[in-house]
PyMOL Python script that loads the backbone (N, CA, C, O; Angstrom):
from pymol import cmd

cmd.read_pdbstr("""\
ATOM      1  N   MET A   1     -11.055 -18.979  -6.834  1.00  0.00           N
ATOM      2  CA  MET A   1     -11.284 -18.232  -5.764  1.00  0.00           C
ATOM      3  C   MET A   1      -9.469 -17.074  -5.842  1.00  0.00           C
ATOM      4  O   MET A   1      -9.347 -16.065  -5.148  1.00  0.00           O
ATOM      5  N   GLU A   2      -8.668 -17.431  -6.526  1.00  0.00           N
ATOM      6  CA  GLU A   2      -7.226 -16.467  -6.721  1.00  0.00           C
ATOM      7  C   GLU A   2      -7.728 -15.126  -7.299  1.00  0.00           C
ATOM      8  O   GLU A   2      -7.610 -14.046  -6.719  1.00  0.00           O
ATOM      9  N   MET A   3      -8.360 -15.334  -8.625  1.00  0.00           N
ATOM     10  CA  MET A   3      -8.816 -14.144  -9.014  1.00  0.00           C
ATOM     11  C   MET A   3     -10.024 -13.030  -8.145  1.00  0.00           C
ATOM     12  O   MET A   3     -10.560 -12.004  -8.564  1.00  0.00           O
ATOM     13  N   ASP A   4     -10.142 -13.648  -6.965  1.00  0.00           N
ATOM     14  CA  ASP A   4     -10.681 -13.129  -6.484  1.00  0.00           C
ATOM     15  C   ASP A   4      -9.538 -11.806  -5.621  1.00  0.00           C
ATOM     16  O   ASP A   4      -9.628 -10.589  -5.781  1.00  0.00           O
ATOM     17  N   LYS A   5      -8.887 -12.282  -5.046  1.00  0.00           N
ATOM     18  CA  LYS A   5      -7.416 -11.920  -4.322  1.00  0.00           C
ATOM     19  C   LYS A   5      -6.872 -10.880  -5.602  1.00  0.00           C
ATOM     20  O   LYS A   5      -6.523  -9.848  -5.027  1.00  0.00           O
ATOM     21  N   ASP A   6      -6.745 -10.785  -6.460  1.00  0.00           N
ATOM     22  CA  ASP A   6      -6.264  -9.849  -7.361  1.00  0.00           C
ATOM     23  C   ASP A   6      -7.428  -8.911  -7.470  1.00  0.00           C
ATOM     24  O   ASP A   6      -7.291  -7.826  -8.036  1.00  0.00           O
ATOM     25  N   GLU A   7      -8.384  -9.229  -7.033  1.00  0.00           N
ATOM     26  CA  GLU A   7      -9.489  -7.473  -7.554  1.00  0.00           C
ATOM     27  C   GLU A   7      -8.938  -7.056  -6.473  1.00  0.00           C
ATOM     28  O   GLU A   7      -8.383  -5.958  -6.425  1.00  0.00           O
ATOM     29  N   ASP A   8      -9.038  -8.172  -5.073  1.00  0.00           N
ATOM     30  CA  ASP A   8      -8.632  -7.407  -3.770  1.00  0.00           C
ATOM     31  C   ASP A   8      -7.655  -6.315  -4.218  1.00  0.00           C
ATOM     32  O   ASP A   8      -7.797  -5.122  -3.951  1.00  0.00           O
ATOM     33  N   GLU A   9      -6.391  -6.979  -5.110  1.00  0.00           N
ATOM     34  CA  GLU A   9      -5.299  -6.310  -4.909  1.00  0.00           C
ATOM     35  C   GLU A   9      -5.631  -4.688  -5.305  1.00  0.00           C
ATOM     36  O   GLU A   9      -5.370  -3.592  -4.810  1.00  0.00           O
ATOM     37  N   ASN A  10      -6.412  -5.228  -6.576  1.00  0.00           N
ATOM     38  CA  ASN A  10      -6.760  -3.815  -7.480  1.00  0.00           C
ATOM     39  C   ASN A  10      -7.118  -2.354  -6.354  1.00  0.00           C
ATOM     40  O   ASN A  10      -6.471  -1.311  -6.447  1.00  0.00           O
ATOM     41  N   GLN A  11      -8.556  -2.608  -5.061  1.00  0.00           N
ATOM     42  CA  GLN A  11      -8.572  -1.782  -4.398  1.00  0.00           C
ATOM     43  C   GLN A  11      -7.799  -1.733  -3.395  1.00  0.00           C
ATOM     44  O   GLN A  11      -8.288  -0.878  -2.657  1.00  0.00           O
ATOM     45  N   VAL A  12      -6.730  -2.213  -2.855  1.00  0.00           N
ATOM     46  CA  VAL A  12      -5.658  -2.082  -2.237  1.00  0.00           C
ATOM     47  C   VAL A  12      -4.837  -1.215  -2.278  1.00  0.00           C
ATOM     48  O   VAL A  12      -3.957  -1.626  -3.034  1.00  0.00           O
ATOM     49  N   PRO A  13      -4.547  -0.092  -1.860  1.00  0.00           N
ATOM     50  CA  PRO A  13      -3.614   1.241  -1.988  1.00  0.00           C
ATOM     51  C   PRO A  13      -2.072   0.360  -2.225  1.00  0.00           C
ATOM     52  O   PRO A  13      -2.083  -0.844  -1.968  1.00  0.00           O
ATOM     53  N   HIS A  14      -0.864   0.964  -2.682  1.00  0.00           N
ATOM     54  CA  HIS A  14       0.108   0.264  -2.333  1.00  0.00           C
ATOM     55  C   HIS A  14       1.196   1.410  -2.079  1.00  0.00           C
ATOM     56  O   HIS A  14       1.172   2.498  -2.655  1.00  0.00           O
ATOM     57  N   CYS A  15       2.203   0.997  -1.088  1.00  0.00           N
ATOM     58  CA  CYS A  15       3.281   2.196  -0.733  1.00  0.00           C
ATOM     59  C   CYS A  15       4.302   2.523  -2.405  1.00  0.00           C
ATOM     60  O   CYS A  15       4.914   1.893  -3.268  1.00  0.00           O
ATOM     61  N   PRO A  16       3.957   3.802  -2.076  1.00  0.00           N
ATOM     62  CA  PRO A  16       4.734   4.178  -3.401  1.00  0.00           C
ATOM     63  C   PRO A  16       6.503   3.685  -3.087  1.00  0.00           C
ATOM     64  O   PRO A  16       7.266   3.358  -3.996  1.00  0.00           O
ATOM     65  N   SER A  17       6.679   3.707  -2.414  1.00  0.00           N
ATOM     66  CA  SER A  17       8.084   3.681  -1.984  1.00  0.00           C
ATOM     67  C   SER A  17       8.398   2.096  -2.240  1.00  0.00           C
ATOM     68  O   SER A  17       9.050   1.679  -3.197  1.00  0.00           O
ATOM     69  N   CYS A  18       7.831   1.308  -1.237  1.00  0.00           N
ATOM     70  CA  CYS A  18       8.515  -0.347  -1.357  1.00  0.00           C
ATOM     71  C   CYS A  18       6.996  -1.006  -1.754  1.00  0.00           C
ATOM     72  O   CYS A  18       6.656  -2.000  -1.112  1.00  0.00           O
ATOM     73  N   GLY A  19       6.158  -0.527  -2.701  1.00  0.00           N
ATOM     74  CA  GLY A  19       4.937  -1.402  -2.780  1.00  0.00           C
ATOM     75  C   GLY A  19       4.640  -2.114  -2.281  1.00  0.00           C
ATOM     76  O   GLY A  19       4.455  -3.095  -3.001  1.00  0.00           O
ATOM     77  N   ALA A  20       4.223  -2.448  -0.296  1.00  0.00           N
ATOM     78  CA  ALA A  20       3.735  -2.839  -0.024  1.00  0.00           C
ATOM     79  C   ALA A  20       2.303  -2.644  -0.047  1.00  0.00           C
ATOM     80  O   ALA A  20       1.961  -1.487  -0.290  1.00  0.00           O
ATOM     81  N   PRO A  21       1.167  -3.677   0.191  1.00  0.00           N
ATOM     82  CA  PRO A  21      -0.455  -3.135   0.394  1.00  0.00           C
ATOM     83  C   PRO A  21      -0.406  -2.137   1.352  1.00  0.00           C
ATOM     84  O   PRO A  21       0.535  -2.137   2.144  1.00  0.00           O
ATOM     85  N   LEU A  22      -1.264  -1.287   1.411  1.00  0.00           N
ATOM     86  CA  LEU A  22      -1.650  -0.351   2.399  1.00  0.00           C
ATOM     87  C   LEU A  22      -3.004  -0.493   2.835  1.00  0.00           C
ATOM     88  O   LEU A  22      -3.904  -1.059   2.215  1.00  0.00           O
ATOM     89  N   GLY A  23      -3.090   0.142   4.109  1.00  0.00           N
ATOM     90  CA  GLY A  23      -4.612  -0.392   4.650  1.00  0.00           C
ATOM     91  C   GLY A  23      -4.939   1.112   4.308  1.00  0.00           C
ATOM     92  O   GLY A  23      -4.020   1.883   4.033  1.00  0.00           O
ATOM     93  N   VAL A  24      -6.332   1.550   4.327  1.00  0.00           N
ATOM     94  CA  VAL A  24      -7.269   2.808   4.085  1.00  0.00           C
ATOM     95  C   VAL A  24      -7.392   3.266   5.316  1.00  0.00           C
ATOM     96  O   VAL A  24      -7.851   2.525   6.184  1.00  0.00           O
ATOM     97  N   ASN A  25      -7.082   4.306   5.548  1.00  0.00           N
ATOM     98  CA  ASN A  25      -7.563   5.404   6.824  1.00  0.00           C
ATOM     99  C   ASN A  25      -8.385   5.981   6.637  1.00  0.00           C
ATOM    100  O   ASN A  25      -8.398   6.910   7.445  1.00  0.00           O
ATOM    101  N   GLY A  26      -9.502   6.028   5.737  1.00  0.00           N
ATOM    102  CA  GLY A  26     -10.410   6.535   5.381  1.00  0.00           C
ATOM    103  C   GLY A  26      -9.751   7.893   4.550  1.00  0.00           C
ATOM    104  O   GLY A  26     -10.333   8.962   4.369  1.00  0.00           O
ATOM    105  N   ASP A  27      -8.625   7.599   4.184  1.00  0.00           N
ATOM    106  CA  ASP A  27      -8.091   8.651   3.372  1.00  0.00           C
ATOM    107  C   ASP A  27      -7.817   8.219   2.145  1.00  0.00           C
ATOM    108  O   ASP A  27      -7.383   7.078   1.990  1.00  0.00           O
ATOM    109  N   MET A  28      -8.035   9.094   1.043  1.00  0.00           N
ATOM    110  CA  MET A  28      -7.706   8.099  -0.332  1.00  0.00           C
ATOM    111  C   MET A  28      -6.293   8.613  -0.400  1.00  0.00           C
ATOM    112  O   MET A  28      -5.706   8.108  -1.356  1.00  0.00           O
ATOM    113  N   GLU A  29      -5.504   9.500   0.337  1.00  0.00           N
ATOM    114  CA  GLU A  29      -4.300   9.649  -0.052  1.00  0.00           C
ATOM    115  C   GLU A  29      -3.171   8.458   0.481  1.00  0.00           C
ATOM    116  O   GLU A  29      -2.914   7.830   1.508  1.00  0.00           O
ATOM    117  N   ILE A  30      -2.758   8.568  -0.709  1.00  0.00           N
ATOM    118  CA  ILE A  30      -1.534   7.199  -0.491  1.00  0.00           C
ATOM    119  C   ILE A  30      -0.332   7.788   0.026  1.00  0.00           C
ATOM    120  O   ILE A  30       0.255   8.703  -0.552  1.00  0.00           O
ATOM    121  N   GLN A  31       0.125   7.159   1.356  1.00  0.00           N
ATOM    122  CA  GLN A  31       1.199   7.012   2.170  1.00  0.00           C
ATOM    123  C   GLN A  31       2.271   6.136   1.653  1.00  0.00           C
ATOM    124  O   GLN A  31       2.232   5.260   0.789  1.00  0.00           O
ATOM    125  N   PRO A  32       3.417   6.662   2.524  1.00  0.00           N
ATOM    126  CA  PRO A  32       4.181   5.021   2.440  1.00  0.00           C
ATOM    127  C   PRO A  32       4.069   4.307   3.563  1.00  0.00           C
ATOM    128  O   PRO A  32       3.789   4.987   4.550  1.00  0.00           O
ATOM    129  N   CYS A  33       4.196   3.162   3.738  1.00  0.00           N
ATOM    130  CA  CYS A  33       4.126   2.258   4.981  1.00  0.00           C
ATOM    131  C   CYS A  33       4.726   2.568   5.939  1.00  0.00           C
ATOM    132  O   CYS A  33       5.797   3.153   5.781  1.00  0.00           O
ATOM    133  N   GLN A  34       4.293   2.311   7.125  1.00  0.00           N
ATOM    134  CA  GLN A  34       5.127   2.497   8.641  1.00  0.00           C
ATOM    135  C   GLN A  34       6.479   2.160   8.040  1.00  0.00           C
ATOM    136  O   GLN A  34       7.096   3.105   8.531  1.00  0.00           O
ATOM    137  N   GLY A  35       7.332   1.542   7.378  1.00  0.00           N
ATOM    138  CA  GLY A  35       8.734   1.073   7.651  1.00  0.00           C
ATOM    139  C   GLY A  35       8.715   2.168   6.590  1.00  0.00           C
ATOM    140  O   GLY A  35       9.402   3.047   7.110  1.00  0.00           O
ATOM    141  N   CYS A  36       8.409   2.515   5.666  1.00  0.00           N
ATOM    142  CA  CYS A  36       8.921   3.411   5.119  1.00  0.00           C
ATOM    143  C   CYS A  36       8.697   5.004   5.603  1.00  0.00           C
ATOM    144  O   CYS A  36       9.502   5.837   5.187  1.00  0.00           O
ATOM    145  N   ALA A  37       7.904   5.308   6.241  1.00  0.00           N
ATOM    146  CA  ALA A  37       7.312   6.247   7.074  1.00  0.00           C
ATOM    147  C   ALA A  37       8.468   6.435   8.139  1.00  0.00           C
ATOM    148  O   ALA A  37       8.588   7.465   8.801  1.00  0.00           O
ATOM    149  N   ASP A  38       9.334   5.306   8.242  1.00  0.00           N
ATOM    150  CA  ASP A  38      10.287   5.199   9.983  1.00  0.00           C
ATOM    151  C   ASP A  38      11.722   5.955   8.987  1.00  0.00           C
ATOM    152  O   ASP A  38      12.732   6.298   9.602  1.00  0.00           O
ATOM    153  N   GLY A  39      11.652   6.108   7.725  1.00  0.00           N
ATOM    154  CA  GLY A  39      12.736   6.522   7.078  1.00  0.00           C
ATOM    155  C   GLY A  39      13.510   6.056   6.418  1.00  0.00           C
ATOM    156  O   GLY A  39      14.661   6.473   6.288  1.00  0.00           O
ATOM    157  N   ASN A  40      12.943   4.930   5.775  1.00  0.00           N
ATOM    158  CA  ASN A  40      13.600   3.440   5.422  1.00  0.00           C
ATOM    159  C   ASN A  40      13.126   4.119   3.585  1.00  0.00           C
ATOM    160  O   ASN A  40      12.764   3.285   2.755  1.00  0.00           O
ATOM    161  N   ILE A  41      13.189   5.432   3.239  1.00  0.00           N
ATOM    162  CA  ILE A  41      12.576   5.295   1.482  1.00  0.00           C
ATOM    163  C   ILE A  41      13.971   5.838   1.120  1.00  0.00           C
ATOM    164  O   ILE A  41      14.771   6.616   1.640  1.00  0.00           O
ATOM    165  N   PRO A  42      13.919   5.143   0.081  1.00  0.00           N
ATOM    166  CA  PRO A  42      15.188   4.964  -0.961  1.00  0.00           C
ATOM    167  C   PRO A  42      14.850   6.191  -1.613  1.00  0.00           C
ATOM    168  O   PRO A  42      13.728   6.612  -1.897  1.00  0.00           O
ATOM    169  N   GLU A  43      15.915   6.681  -1.802  1.00  0.00           N
ATOM    170  CA  GLU A  43      15.923   8.233  -2.695  1.00  0.00           C
ATOM    171  C   GLU A  43      17.338   8.352  -3.413  1.00  0.00           C
ATOM    172  O   GLU A  43      17.600   9.340  -4.099  1.00  0.00           O
TER     173      GLU A  43
END
""", "prot")
cmd.dss("prot")
cmd.show_as("cartoon", "prot")
cmd.util.cbc("prot")
cmd.orient("prot")
């Protein structure tokens, strides 16, 4: 069943800043997670 999880992770976009899995809000645009959007983006 672990293989299923891997496939699922492939379909879930990840935060480009911290790499945390994101939820899709009907928008295919990848945006930083709430934590990074708060201003915690390491640059």
